[in-house]
C-alpha positions in Angstrom: 92.4 118.9 77.1 95.9 117.5 77.7 97.6 120.9 77.4 95.1 122.6 79.8 95.5 119.8 82.3 99.3 120.0 82.1 99.3 123.8 82.6 96.7 123.5 85.3 98.7 121.0 87.3 101.6 123.5 87.1 99.4 126.2 88.5 98.5 123.9 91.4 102.1 123.3 92.1 101.8 119.6 91.2 103.7 119.3 87.9 106.8 117.8 89.3 105.1 115.4 91.8 102.7 113.5 89.5 103.5 110.9 86.7 104.5 112.4 83.4 101.8 110.5 81.6 99.0 111.8 84.0 97.9 114.7 81.8 97.4 112.4 78.8 95.6 109.8 80.9 93.3 112.4 82.4 92.6 113.8 78.9 91.8 110.3 77.6 89.5 109.8 80.6 87.8 113.1 79.7 87.4 112.0 76.1 85.9 108.7 77.0 83.6 110.4 79.5 82.2 112.8 76.9 81.7 109.9 74.4 79.8 107.8 77.0 77.8 110.9 78.1 76.1 110.8 74.7 74.2 107.7 75.7 74.3 107.8 79.5 73.8 110.8 81.9 77.2 111.1 83.5 78.0 114.8 83.6 76.3 118.1 82.8 79.7 119.5 81.8 80.1 118.8 78.1 82.8 121.2 76.8 86.3 119.5 76.8 87.9 122.6 78.3 85.4 122.6 81.2 85.9 118.9 81.7 89.6 119.5 82.0 89.2 122.3 84.6 86.0 121.7 86.4 86.4 117.9 86.7 90.1 116.9 86.4 91.8 119.9 87.9 89.2 120.4 90.6 89.9 116.8 91.8 93.7 117.3 91.5 93.6 120.1 94.0 92.9 117.6 96.7 96.6 116.6 96.5 97.5 119.9 98.1 95.6 119.1 101.3 96.1 115.3 101.7 99.1 112.9 101.5 97.7 110.0 99.5 100.8 108.1 98.5 100.5 104.4 99.5 97.1 105.0 101.2 93.6 103.7 100.6 90.6 105.8 99.6 86.9 105.1 99.1 85.0 107.5 96.8 81.4 107.5 98.1 78.8 108.2 95.4 81.5 108.4 92.8 79.2 109.0 89.8 81.4 109.4 86.8 84.5 108.6 88.9 85.1 111.9 90.7 87.3 112.5 92.6 88.6 108.9 93.0 89.7 108.2 89.5 91.7 111.4 88.8 93.4 110.9 92.2 94.3 107.3 91.2 95.8 108.6 87.9 97.8 111.3 89.7 98.9 109.0 92.6 99.3 105.4 91.2 100.2 104.0 94.6 96.8 105.0 96.0 94.4 102.1 96.4 90.9 103.3 95.3 87.4 101.9 95.7 84.7 103.6 93.7 81.3 103.1 95.3 78.0 104.0 93.6 74.4 103.0 93.9 73.8 102.8 90.1 75.2 99.6 88.6 75.3 101.1 85.1 77.8 103.7 86.2 79.9 101.1 88.0 80.0 98.8 85.0 81.2 101.7 82.8 83.8 102.7 85.4 85.1 99.1 85.4 85.4 99.3 81.6 87.1 102.7 81.8 89.7 101.4 84.4 90.6 98.6 82.0 90.8 101.0 79.0 93.2 103.3 81.1 95.1 100.2 82.3 94.8 101.1 86.0 95.4 98.6 88.8 94.7 98.7 92.5 91.3 100.1 91.8 88.0 98.5 92.7 84.5 99.3 91.4 81.7 98.5 93.9 77.9 98.7 93.4 76.0 99.5 96.6 74.3 102.0 98.7 76.7 103.9 101.1 74.5 103.4 104.1 74.5 99.7 103.6 78.1 99.3 102.6 79.1 101.3 105.7 77.8 98.5 107.9 79.8 95.8 106.0 82.8 94.5 108.1 84.8 94.3 104.8 84.5 98.0 104.3 83.8 99.6 107.7 86.7 101.6 109.1 89.0 100.1 106.5 90.2 103.2 104.6 92.7 105.9 105.2 90.5 108.4 103.3 86.9 108.7 102.3 86.0 111.4 99.7 82.7 112.8 98.4 81.9 115.4 95.8 78.1 115.2 96.4 75.7 118.1 96.8 74.1 116.6 100.0 74.2 118.4 103.3 77.5 117.8 105.2 75.6 116.2 108.1 74.3 113.6 105.8 77.6 113.1 104.0 79.4 112.6 107.3 77.0 109.8 108.4 77.5 108.1 105.0 81.3 108.6 104.8 82.9 108.6 108.3 82.0 104.9 109.0 84.4 103.9 106.2 87.4 105.8 107.7 89.9 104.3 110.0 90.7 106.1 113.3 93.5 108.5 112.4 92.2 108.8 108.8 90.3 111.6 107.1 87.1 112.4 105.3 87.6 114.8 102.4 84.3 116.7 101.7 84.4 118.8 98.5 82.2 121.8 98.9 81.8 125.4 97.9 83.4 128.4 99.6 80.1 129.5 101.1 79.8 126.4 103.2 80.8 128.0 106.5 77.3 127.8 108.0 76.9 124.2 106.7 80.1 123.2 108.5 78.9 124.9 111.7 75.6 123.0 111.6 77.5 119.7 111.1 79.9 120.0 114.1 77.7 118.0 116.4 77.2 115.3 113.8 80.9 115.1 113.2 81.6 114.6 116.9 78.8 112.0 117.3 80.3 110.0 114.4 83.8 110.0 115.9 85.4 112.9 114.0 86.5 116.5 114.3 86.8 119.2 111.6 90.6 119.7 111.1 90.6 122.6 108.6 89.1 124.0 105.5 91.2 124.3 102.3 90.0 126.9 99.7 91.5 126.9 96.2 90.8 128.4 92.8 90.4 126.0 90.0 93.1 126.8 87.3 91.8 128.4 84.1 88.6 129.5 85.9 87.4 132.1 88.4 85.7 129.3 90.4 86.7 128.8 94.1 86.0 125.5 95.8 86.7 124.2 99.3 87.8 120.9 100.8 86.7 120.2 104.4 89.1 117.9 106.1 87.5 115.9 108.9 89.8 113.7 111.0 88.5 110.4 112.4 89.5 110.5 116.1 87.3 107.7 117.5 85.4 104.7 116.3 81.9 105.3 114.9 79.1 103.7 116.9 77.6 100.6 115.3 74.2 102.3 115.0 75.6 104.5 112.2 75.0 104.8 109.4 71.2 104.5 109.7 68.8 103.8 107.0 68.7 106.5 104.3 65.2 107.7 105.1 66.2 108.2 108.7 69.4 110.0 107.7 67.4 112.4 105.5 64.4 113.0 107.9 66.4 113.3 111.1 69.9 114.5 110.4 72.4 114.3 113.3 
């Protein structure tokens, strides 16, 4: 895994800008993930080579569209830690909050961060629509990120309330998301954002192309958002 990650970082043009130990740390993360996955459902990707490319290098590609050094990021619905944990390993000065609604995952991520000896990283159990109304979290982050399969309109309502004015929401999507982005434009504007650009990239060692949608936070989000999850689902903005 480590050699694949190292060469993949080179293909992404990142080899000289990340810590020397990051390939080994990412590989160790992958090993611990696969070990834990035997007793907890964390990932459907179970081959080490695929973990290296489709998890670690996929997340690493975000560094080519966002300057994260010395910034803060909340990973909304982090699951097994993606993309927040790989970004933390690659950019140690980044302050990361991993938010997930399943406490078992959060407990494992806390153990994992200790095993990898990472600091300036926080694991938080909670639902995004509730956490987004908390004064301690609302509009407190330079970046929010999500790698979820939910529709972009729903993701924006869950994620943009966490972002400071002037910050960005990084939505990880597929390359065929053009219509989804178009449908979300009104929601983005309502929530105080605007779509800045889309960044397409091929994941090294694969023929898979993914897209990051960069949404800039240009105004404060109204206090009435995010709404309750059932309302978000049943009546998307």
